[in-house]
BATORNU-425401 format. One record per residue (C-alpha): x negated, y, z negated; residue in one letter. Coordinates in steps of 0.001 Angstrom, whole numbers. Layout:
       u       v       w aa
       X       Y       Z  a
...
END
This chain:
       u       v       w aa
  -43267  -27344   -2766  m
  -41289  -25352    -320  q
  -39213  -23008   -1613  k
  -36416  -19676    -140  v
  -35157  -17102   -1837  t
  -31487  -16514   -3067  l
  -28916  -15333    -143  p
  -27702  -11700    -561  l
  -26001  -10575   -3557  l
  -24311   -7997   -2541  l
  -20976   -9097   -2697  s
  -21752   -9479   -7094  i
  -22696   -5793   -7152  l
  -19573   -4798   -5026  l
  -16819   -6940   -5809  a
  -16352   -6116  -10037  p
  -13260   -8693  -10149  h
  -13812  -11263   -7752  i
  -13077  -14082  -10041  c
   -9121  -14426   -8934  f
   -7986  -16711   -7185  g
   -9612  -15965   -4028  q
   -6627  -16760   -1495  t
   -4026  -15095   -3574  k
   -6649  -11804   -3832  v
   -6892  -12109    -239  i
   -3036  -12044     629  d
   -2062   -9207   -1133  s
   -4400   -6699      39  l
   -3569   -7745    3007  q
      22   -6438    2129  q
   -1406   -3981     583  f
   -2888   -2384    3281  i
    -239   -2949    6231  e
    1362    -102    4085  k
    -633    1876    4985  h
    -925    4352    1899  s
   -4452    6458    3435  r
   -5540    7097     -99  d
   -8027    5692   -1884  t
   -6613    2681   -3333  n
   -6261    1387    1058  e
  -10152    1994     632  i
  -10961    -254   -2193  k
   -8628   -2417    -850  a
  -10192   -2492    3224  l
  -13661   -3074     889  h
  -12296   -5901   -1541  r
  -11214   -7510    1719  l
  -14645   -6917    3573  g
  -16344   -8756     625  v
  -14029  -10869     166  e
  -14882  -12561    4129  f
  -18834  -11775    3221  m
  -18388  -15394    2089  r
  -15895  -16799    4986  k
  -15883  -14750    8027  d
  -18475  -11652    9206  i
  -17037  -10678   12116  n
  -13223   -9568    9781  k
  -15375   -8281    7373  a
  -17226   -5656    9574  k
  -13917   -5113   11125  s
  -12528   -3854    7140  y
  -15694   -2252    6271  l
  -15605    -488    9738  y
  -11443     351    8489  q
  -12831    1829    4941  e
  -15521    4205    6369  v
  -13127    5207    9073  a
  -10338    6065    6056  l
  -13228    7205    4253  a
  -13894    9880    6756  k
  -10328   11137    7368  s
  -10165   11236    3387  l
  -13678   13107    3153  t
  -14647   10442     302  t
  -18206   10084    -337  n
  -17764    6644   -2508  f
  -15549    4931     146  g
  -18496    6078    2281  l
  -21636    4901     837  s
  -19699    1761    -191  s
  -18707     904    3029  g
  -21986    1758    4287  y
  -23487   -1561    1549  s
  -21184   -3413    2645  g
  -22094   -2828    6597  l
  -26026   -2967    5279  v
  -25452   -6933    3845  g
  -23808   -7634    7036  v
  -25785   -6416    9546  h
  -28615   -7667    7474  q
  -27560  -11346    6944  i
  -26166  -11691   10605  t
  -30141  -10562   12047  g
  -29204   -6633   13184  l
  -32435   -5559   11343  l
  -31853   -1868   13027  d
  -28169   -1324   12102  s
  -28586   -2631    8440  a
  -31470     633    8435  q
  -29154    2834    9946  h
  -26270    2771    7750  y
  -28466    2709    4391  l
  -30330    5667    6002  d
  -27070    7063    5617  l
  -26490    6051    2277  m
  -29394    7793    1179  k
  -28852   11121    2315  i
  -25054   10218     549  l
  -27214    9680   -2769  a
  -28934   13422   -2426  q
  -25772   14077   -4193  d
  -26865   13185   -7654  v
  -23379   14251   -9460  t
  -21918   11150   -7323  n
  -23762    8980   -9730  k
  -21491    5845   -8351  k
  -23037    6429   -4619  a
  -26928    6943   -6014  v
  -26496    3265   -7896  t
  -25173    1902   -4493  n
  -27646    3340   -3006  y
  -30279    1871   -5258  f
  -28455   -1861   -5990  s
  -27818   -2311   -1598  t
  -31973    -802   -1078  a
  -33316   -2925   -3480  g
  -31306   -5922   -2131  l
  -32521   -5145    1439  f
  -36291   -4902     564  y
  -35705   -8540   -1323  k
  -34449   -9907    1975  n
  -37069   -9000    4238  q
  -39314  -11069    1671  g
  -40640   -7405     151  k
  -40430   -7972   -3143  f
  -42572   -5320   -5297  k
  -40995   -2934   -2750  e
  -37423   -4178   -4096  a
  -38141   -4118   -7775  l
  -38027    -454   -8583  p
  -35284      78   -6820  y
  -32849   -2641   -7904  l
  -34225   -2099  -11944  l
  -33290    2213  -10951  e
  -30016     882   -9757  g
  -29516   -1296  -13005  l
  -30664    1684  -15246  r
  -27539    3997  -13380  l
  -25152    1548  -14082  s
  -25731     300  -17246  k
  -23142    2224  -19306  n
  -20468    1391  -16645  g
  -18293   -1775  -15392  d
  -19896   -5529  -17720  k
  -18874   -7542  -14638  t
  -21102   -4897  -12022  d
  -23956   -4160  -15306  f
  -24142   -8514  -15074  a
  -24187   -8299  -11047  g
  -27074   -6123  -11207  q
  -28628   -7863  -13195  l
  -28423  -10726  -11797  l
  -30666   -8932   -8699  n
  -33093   -8255  -10660  v
  -33860  -11732  -12195  g
  -33937  -12910   -8362  n
  -36383  -10302   -7482  a
  -38861  -11543  -10476  y
  -37782  -14984   -9409  s
  -39123  -13915   -5949  n
  -42295  -12813   -7462  l
  -42999  -15974   -9675  k
  -42345  -13692  -12827  d
  -40615  -16490  -14229  l
  -40279  -16142  -17922  k
  -38337  -12095  -16584  n
  -36359  -14269  -14035  a
  -34684  -16428  -16408  a
  -34190  -13667  -19045  d
  -32630  -11642  -16752  y
  -30332  -14832  -15208  h
  -28872  -15448  -18568  l
  -28271  -12424  -19595  k
  -26451  -12442  -16794  a
  -24335  -15892  -17028  l
  -23247  -14582  -20294  t
  -21934  -11175  -19492  l
  -20254  -13531  -16042  f
  -18672  -15283  -19163  e
  -17768  -12800  -21386  e
  -15249  -11534  -18318  v
  -14770  -14654  -16866  k
  -15794  -14081  -13882  n
  -16441  -17417  -11922  k
  -18109  -16030   -8928  r
  -20669  -14472  -11359  g
  -21399  -17668  -12786  q
  -21677  -19705   -9777  s
  -24776  -16933   -9162  f
  -26207  -17187  -12188  c
  -26254  -21377  -12473  l
  -27976  -21461   -8573  n
  -31210  -18434  -10131  s
  -30904  -20858  -13216  l
  -31702  -23988  -10919  g
  -34391  -21940   -8313  n
  -36309  -20993  -11795  d
  -36062  -24402  -13078  y
  -37021  -25430   -8829  l
  -40124  -23521   -9047  d
  -41622  -25294  -12230  l
  -41097  -28106  -10643  e
  -38196  -29501  -13013  q
  -36195  -30930  -10964  y
  -33655  -32632  -12455  t
  -32936  -29247  -14648  a
  -32301  -27419  -11482  a
  -30291  -30284   -9653  e
  -27988  -29823  -12862  k
  -27894  -26410  -12343  y
  -27207  -26309   -8446  f
  -24544  -29342   -8800  l
  -22076  -27075  -10950  q
  -22911  -23792   -8669  s
  -21371  -25449   -5983  e
  -18313  -26940   -8146  k
  -17839  -23355   -9192  l
  -18174  -22717   -5467  k
  -15764  -25153   -4161  e
  -13371  -24364   -6800  e
  -13290  -20073   -5689  l
  -13560  -21353   -1651  g
  -16722  -19705   -1397  d
  -17977  -21249    2202  n
  -21183  -19416    2136  r
  -22048  -20102   -1474  g
  -21472  -23714   -1393  v
  -24167  -22978    1849  l
  -26498  -22340    -803  t
  -25776  -24548   -3163  s
  -26572  -27453    -392  w
  -29199  -25778     889  m
  -31239  -25783   -3069  n
  -29913  -29367   -3281  l
  -31944  -30708    -188  g
  -34151  -28925    -859  i
  -34404  -30720   -4975  v
  -33945  -34081   -2651  y
  -36990  -33532    -467  q
  -39350  -33093   -3600  q
  -37988  -36059   -4971  t
  -38684  -37867   -1992  n
  -35176  -38222    -994  k
  -35842  -37507    2562  a
  -32819  -38971    4120  d
  -30566  -37134    1700  l
  -32268  -34111    1818  s
  -31776  -33958    5379  m
  -27894  -34747    4912  l
  -27521  -31650    3137  y
  -30003  -29484    5043  f
  -28150  -30172    8129  n
  -24585  -29812    7269  k
  -25666  -26372    5632  a
  -26755  -25329    8602  l
  -23541  -26069   10742  v
  -21829  -24302    8407  r
  -24516  -21115    8243  a
  -24307  -21412   11995  r
  -19671  -21108   11405  e
  -20461  -18285    9391  l
  -23272  -16867   12139  k
  -25480  -15445    8717  l
  -28757  -15566   10743  s
  -31677  -15609    6926  i
  -29636  -18905    6268  e
  -30069  -19869    9211  e
  -33858  -18764    8968  l
  -34427  -20798    5698  r
  -32708  -23747    6701  l
  -34799  -24330   10167  l
  -37669  -23483    8357  f
  -36408  -26542    5032  n
  -35890  -28655    7697  i
  -39425  -28438    9682  g
  -40755  -28825    6523  s
  -39286  -32040    6102  l
  -39984  -33085    9298  l
  -43160  -32522    8792  k
  -43497  -34231    5353  q
  -41863  -36962    7564  t
  -44641  -37130    9980  k
  -42145  -35914   13196  k
  -44612  -32990   13683  n
  -42805  -32291   17259  e
  -39495  -32187   15811  e
  -40892  -29858   12992  a
  -42759  -27334   15766  t
  -39222  -26740   17345  k
  -37137  -26010   13878  n
  -40221  -23738   13104  f
  -40336  -22025   16757  s
  -37371  -21159   16184  e
  -37205  -19564   12238  a
  -40011  -17892   13556  l
  -38018  -15660   16125  v
  -35235  -15223   13239  l
  -38311  -14302   10401  a
  -38840  -11790   13083  r
  -35697  -10620   14075  q
  -34656  -10214   10016  a
  -38094   -8156    9366  g
  -39428  -10334    6828  d
  -43120  -10939    7016  s
  -43053  -13138    4179  a
  -41237  -15371    5471  f
  -43332  -14656    9541  v
  -46552  -15139    7804  s
  -44865  -18356    6083  r
  -44455  -20334    9338  i
  -46969  -19046   10892  k
  -49100  -21255    8318  t
  -46934  -24299    8789  y
  -47605  -24213   12667  l
  -51140  -23625   12240  v
  -51277  -26981   10319  a
  -48828  -28714   12707  l
  -50912  -27638   15928  q
  -54137  -28691   13605  n
  -52599  -32527   13285  d
  -51100  -32505   17146  v
  -53526  -30771   19025  q
  -57098  -31564   16995  k
  -58359  -27801   18402  e
  -59828  -25320   16335  k
  -57989  -23089   14221  r
  -59394  -19361   13899  e
  -59863  -18442   10180  e
  -58512  -15101   10687  s
  -54957  -16481   11327  i
  -54592  -18035    7910  l
  -56903  -14817    6413  l
  -54106  -12442    8061  q
  -51266  -15070    6758  n
  -52637  -14799    2801  i
  -52887  -10605    3094  k
  -49446  -10233    4221  i
  -47940  -12359    1593  s
  -50381  -10908   -1410  l
  -48880   -6941    -148  e
  -45336   -8367    -287  t
  -45727  -10001   -3647  g
  -44978  -13993   -3055  s
  -46737  -15796   -5007  l
  -45926  -18704   -3887  d
  -46211  -18909    -261  i
  -49409  -16882    -797  t
  -50931  -19914   -2758  a
  -49326  -22512      70  e
  -51747  -20042    1890  g
  -54761  -20683      25  y
  -53981  -25101     499  f
  -53972  -24110    4290  g
  -57031  -22346    4480  l
  -58791  -25000    2092  a
  -58055  -27601    4354  k
  -58796  -25561    7616  w
  -61739  -25223    6091  h
  -62731  -29593    5263  a
  -61400  -30346    7718  s
  -64962  -29243    9202  r
  -66864  -30068    6271  k
  -67366  -26415    5007  q
  -66440  -28125    1293  f
  -68133  -25101   -1055  e
  -64693  -22855     731  k
  -62738  -25353     710  a
  -63274  -25703   -3090  y
  -62918  -21662   -3775  e
  -59605  -21509   -1674  n
  -58327  -24631   -3220  l
  -59270  -23072   -6882  k
  -57105  -19495   -5867  q
  -54315  -21792   -4405  a
  -54177  -23948   -7983  q
  -54611  -20529  -10630  q
  -51112  -18792   -8180  l
  -49360  -22820   -9091  t
  -50959  -22683  -12324  d
  -49789  -18865  -13178  s
  -45758  -19876  -11410  i
  -45896  -23132  -13085  r
  -47478  -23349  -16394  g
  -46429  -25244  -19324  n
  -46402  -22187  -21327  q
  -43315  -20611  -18719  v
  -41763  -24113  -19342  i
  -42226  -23429  -23044  l
  -41050  -19736  -22428  q
  -38065  -20974  -20025  l
  -36953  -24072  -21886  k
  -36660  -21185  -25797  k
  -34591  -18642  -23643  l
  -32538  -21302  -22753  e
  -31814  -22659  -25931  e
  -31313  -19714  -27045  e
  -28448  -19563  -24706  y
  -27228  -22098  -25677  n
  -27362  -21849  -30222  a
  -25603  -18297  -28926  v
  -23376  -19510  -26560  k
  -21928  -22889  -29793  k
  -22223  -19801  -32304  e
  -19369  -17980  -30451  k
  -17516  -21584  -29338  e
  -17939  -22352  -33342  i
  -16412  -19505  -34281  a
  -13451  -19174  -31748  l
  -12453  -22280  -33073  l
  -12940  -21187  -36685  k
  -10478  -18212  -35107  k
   -7972  -20095  -32977  d
   -7924  -22389  -36281  q
   -6956  -19514  -38672  e
   -4114  -18385  -35419  l
   -2447  -21478  -35515  k
   -2202  -21315  -39390  t
   -1414  -17939  -38365  l
    1202  -19082  -35705  a
    2932  -21832  -37853  l
    3878  -18984  -40192  s
    4940  -16866  -37704  r
    7375  -19198  -36422  q
    8514  -20587  -39337  k
    9579  -16955  -39769  v
   10739  -16386  -36179  l
   13131  -20118  -35943  i
   14884  -18123  -39312  t
   15774  -15170  -37647  s
   16773  -16277  -34227  i
   19055  -18517  -36370  a
   20258  -15401  -38177  i
   19813  -13434  -35073  a
   22045  -16392  -32923  f
   24881  -16505  -35902  i
   24756  -11752  -35231  s
   25307  -12438  -31940  v
   27954  -15128  -31942  v
   29969  -13111  -34425  v
   29443   -9843  -32685  i
   30416  -11732  -29009  a
   34077  -12816  -30448  i
   34816   -9391  -32424  l
   33727   -7845  -28836  l
   35793   -9852  -27052  i
   38651   -9534  -29119  n
   38175   -5666  -29115  r
   38317   -6066  -25642  y
   41230   -8573  -24913  r
   42983   -6014  -27764  v
   42501   -2522  -25990  m
   42597   -4170  -22543  n
   46257   -4925  -23694  r
   47086   -1322  -24952  s
   45613    -685  -21956  k
   48098   -2006  -20089  r
   50718   -1407  -22501  l
   49983    2386  -21402  l
   49916    1669  -17229  e
   53556     415  -17552  i
   54862    2646  -20437  e
   53177    5471  -17818  k
   55077    4023  -14321  v
   58074    3583  -16772  r
   58144    7607  -17486  n
   57135    7808  -13345  n
   60080    6097  -12242  i
   61995    7431  -14977  a
   61329   11035  -14001  r
   61365   10423   -9824  d
   65257    8430  -10900  l
   65715   11498  -13035  h
   64215   14503  -10181  d
   64402   12949   -7096  d
   66949   10632   -7068  m
   70029   12365   -9584  g
   69085   15729   -8089  s
   69766   13875   -4357  a
   73296   12165   -5581  l
   74119   15290   -7448  s
   74238   16546   -4023  s
   75965   14034   -2230  i
   78804   14793   -5285  n
   79263   18128   -5005  i
   79613   17549    -651  l
   81605   15216   -1338  s
   84162   17239   -3087  q
   84299   19948   -1273  v
   84738   17511    2343  a
   87884   16540     460  l
   89223   19642       8  v
   88136   21835    3288  e
   90819   22613    4957  k
   88934   24366    8249  n
   87992   21550   10551  g
   84022   21149    8558  n
   84680   17985    7052  t
   82234   15863    9152  q
   79603   18635    8557  s
   79625   18175    4977  y
   79645   14128    6200  l
   76672   14718    8203  q
   74538   16231    5545  r
   76117   14108    2634  i
   74651   10883    5299  g
   71219   12968    5502  d
   71151   12711    1659  q
   71860    9364    1067  s
   69202    8072    4070  a
   66688    9860    1963  r
   67777    8785   -1010  m
   67033    4860     481  m
   63710    6304    2179  e
   62955    7567   -1236  d
   63579    4636   -3056  m
   62228    2450    -497  g
   58651    4037   -1426  d
   59698    3373   -5323  m
   60357     175   -4710  v
   57409    -683   -2786  w
   54826    1491   -4397  s
   54963    -785   -8231  i
   54961   -4029   -6270  n
   52141   -5831   -6943  p
   52419   -7697   -3283  r
   51302   -3859   -2217  n
   47623   -3886   -4622  d
   45620   -4477   -1684  s
   44697   -1537     802  m
   44956   -3533    3225  s
   48522   -3315    2671  q
   48808     344    2558  v
   46766     729    5524  l
   50247   -1800    6752  i
   52379     828    5964  r
   50456    4192    6632  m
   50756    3167   10087  r
   54292    2072   10240  e
   55071    5121    9207  f
   52887    7163   11568  a
   54242    4941   14306  s
   57897    5915   13830  e
   57538    9745   13640  i
   54523   10142   16197  f
   56250    8002   19120  e
   59547    9664   19005  l
   58031   12857   19116  k
   55598   11654   22365  n
   52687   12782   20083  i
   49208   10948   20988  e
   47702    9787   17733  y
   45009    7794   16364  q
   44402    5963   12884  f
   41071    4583   12145  t
   39502    3170    8731  d
   36234    1477    8356  n
   36254   -1290    6136  g
   38496     -76    3632  m
   40782   -3441    3497  e
   38730   -4824     552  h
   39784   -2293   -1922  f
   42407   -2708   -4562  t
   44504     486   -6067  l
   46685     727   -8937  n
   50552    2126   -8592  a
   49988    5548   -9443  e
   46901    5647   -6793  q
   48858    3371   -3949  r
   52229    5688   -4497  k
   50478    9385   -4456  n
   48367    8627   -1483  l
   50919    7533     726  f
   53200    9923    -407  l
   50766   12627     275  i
   50065   10958    3530  y
   53907   11031    4863  k
   54016   14409    3510  e
   51578   15648    5955  t
   52556   13358    8560  i
   55745   14893    8512  n
   54847   18468    8775  n
   52286   17772   11448  a
   55133   16373   13971  a
   58086   18797   12068  k
   55705   22126   11995  y
   52122   21954   13823  s
   53577   21692   17775  q
   50638   19531   18070  a
   50181   17061   21062  d
   47045   15135   19606  k
   46097   13561   15702  i
   43706   11749   13941  e
   44207   10075   11207  i
   40755    8530    9721  n
   40029    6602    5880  l
   36712    5659    5104  h
   34331    5347    1487  q
   31867    7782    1077  q
   29953    7062   -2589  d
   32556    6282   -4854  h
   35023    7658   -3544  s
   38174    7095   -1001  l
   38481    9918    1985  i
   41418   10558    3662  m
   40984   13199    6745  s
   44588   13988    8750  i
   43551   16535   11817  k
   45979   18213   14473  d
   45226   20176   17633  n
   48612   22098   17210  g
   48713   26498   16830  q
   47577   25609   12349  g
   48903   29076   10217  f
   47287   30832    7222  d
   48257   29692    4109  e
   48444   33724    3021  q
   51013   35178    5253  t
   53665   32193    5932  i
   55927   31883    2835  k
   55073   29782     335  a
   57335   26571    -821  g
   56871   22936   -2813  n
   55695   21407    -168  g
   51745   22397     -41  l
   52269   22628   -4000  r
   53774   19141   -4097  n
   50360   17514   -2553  l
   47962   19125   -4280  r
   50203   18050   -7901  e
   50193   14635   -6678  r
   46380   14867   -5350  a
   45391   16016   -9164  k
   47646   13107  -10650  e
   44669   10511   -9455  i
   41943   12654  -10342  n
   41625   13673   -6241  g
   40550   16415   -4784  t
   42629   18260   -1949  l
   41535   20773    1054  e
   43489   22630    3120  l
   41668   23725    6321  r
   43629   25820    9185  s
   43461   28742   11105  a
   46041   29843   13832  i
   45229   28889   17219  g
   42779   26208   15739  n
   44639   23178   14042  g
   45620   22092   10640  t
   43696   19357    8685  e
   43729   18044    5551  v
   40590   16442    3482  h
   41378   14345    -249  l
   38695   12857   -1935  k
   40022   10529   -4478  v
   37677    8341   -6598  p
   37827    4861   -6623  i
   35999    1810   -8583  a
END
């Protein structure tokens, strides 16, 4: 029987939560590393991406792993370095770059000398075990894998399950199938517990290999098909390739040559697309053995020769000896020339050293055939006997019974768990129905309460809004009354007095009094216009305020030949209440008048803008300025500050002799 070892399982060891939707995982990880957090989280993300692409695109996998190593070096993170080196060991080995893989394994060994870093130590032993296993050095690999298993026992369940699987595969390669199946079933149970589908797919593949070794082809096919289905769901291109290769072996052993060749060929195409030289090596060997089986010896020789080159590159001495044995047999069939017994004996010796019992058995069968072809029947019988003993030890009935017993125990435990889950589900459903009734009642009560509260709140809002509106109206009325009494009353009193004085004036000053009466009435009309404008609802928008401000500035400054600049940045969408509108405009008006009358400026800058939740107005001139401490106190500045205070604003006056004057107003707005 032609049998291949399971592909590198490094991804199980390194990706503890790899069962999620793969495309979404890759997209989210790529988005995360684009943020360049430059921390251990980015190291983990880069490593996860490297592991994901090991099964899809080897070049991308290398790129992410190199980035991981570079970042880990800059952050001096030994475990980040160890995980990056581990990934690079895997990608270089599966692409046939054995020297590079050995280099990174040596770097891991240096890091593992720090025993306080348990993760780096565990990582080294697991990676070293896989490295030697994939060279066919199964005896050398097993101690490393067992130590990695021991170190990870109390850690993450998914990580531990991956270690169990790796150890099981090593026992499978050594043809200790009882131990292999035991570890495989334990790993499968853990992967099912943590719902890790990729881990389950690997375990199913390994169990298929166990049955394949026992020539239980129906059971092997079942497990390989289940594994293939899971890997297809996960988008695991490399894993699907492995399932195809193993199904090809099953169909080869059951004399379905055409179906076998179909699976081998499509697996070979994918292996070459993914640049997986180890998988390519095994497929070339399997195709060669199938061609030999169908008497196509020249084509078989060609495939074996290509496989031999790749086996030497991979450093897999067991595979090299196996291929040489097949080539010797083919040359004997094709060329009918005498073969050297020493070549076959050397191949058997190498197989024994690596612990590969099935390859050793094949070697004895080949040697027996060689002796029989030379009528050396006694030697042929001895070698055939050796081959049969090895085959029986691998596939004996006792081993099959033990394996079936383990599988039955696994299925029994699984059924017990399923029954317990069904009972628990029934209890939960009963409890859920009870809770649902309580919940529906509670929701109904809550809904009615919400409706009642909403009605009360809406009514309260209406009452408060009406009261607030009445208070605002009352406030406006009081302000109008106050302004009429203070400003209009004062102006009318002055006009009355001046008119009476003008009537009795006999010194010819009547014209002067009439001029003063005209000035007072004009001011009164202007103030009345401002008052009416401020309470008119049509002027609520800031755009109307800005229009009036621009008109006023134009009237004042153009008469005085003063250059001015008026800027407002996106203020049109604001709405001011009557109080804010009136006081803002009067502060503006008073400031403009003062600048025109007293500053002797020839340039004035007016700026309105929003800052956070405040309206800012700044009026700045380049006039003579003044010192507020030395000038005679008047009503003008006091009125400005009082008006600002009425609308909860703050007013700052910044002036110095010779440096102009700036009035800065800040008013909070909703």
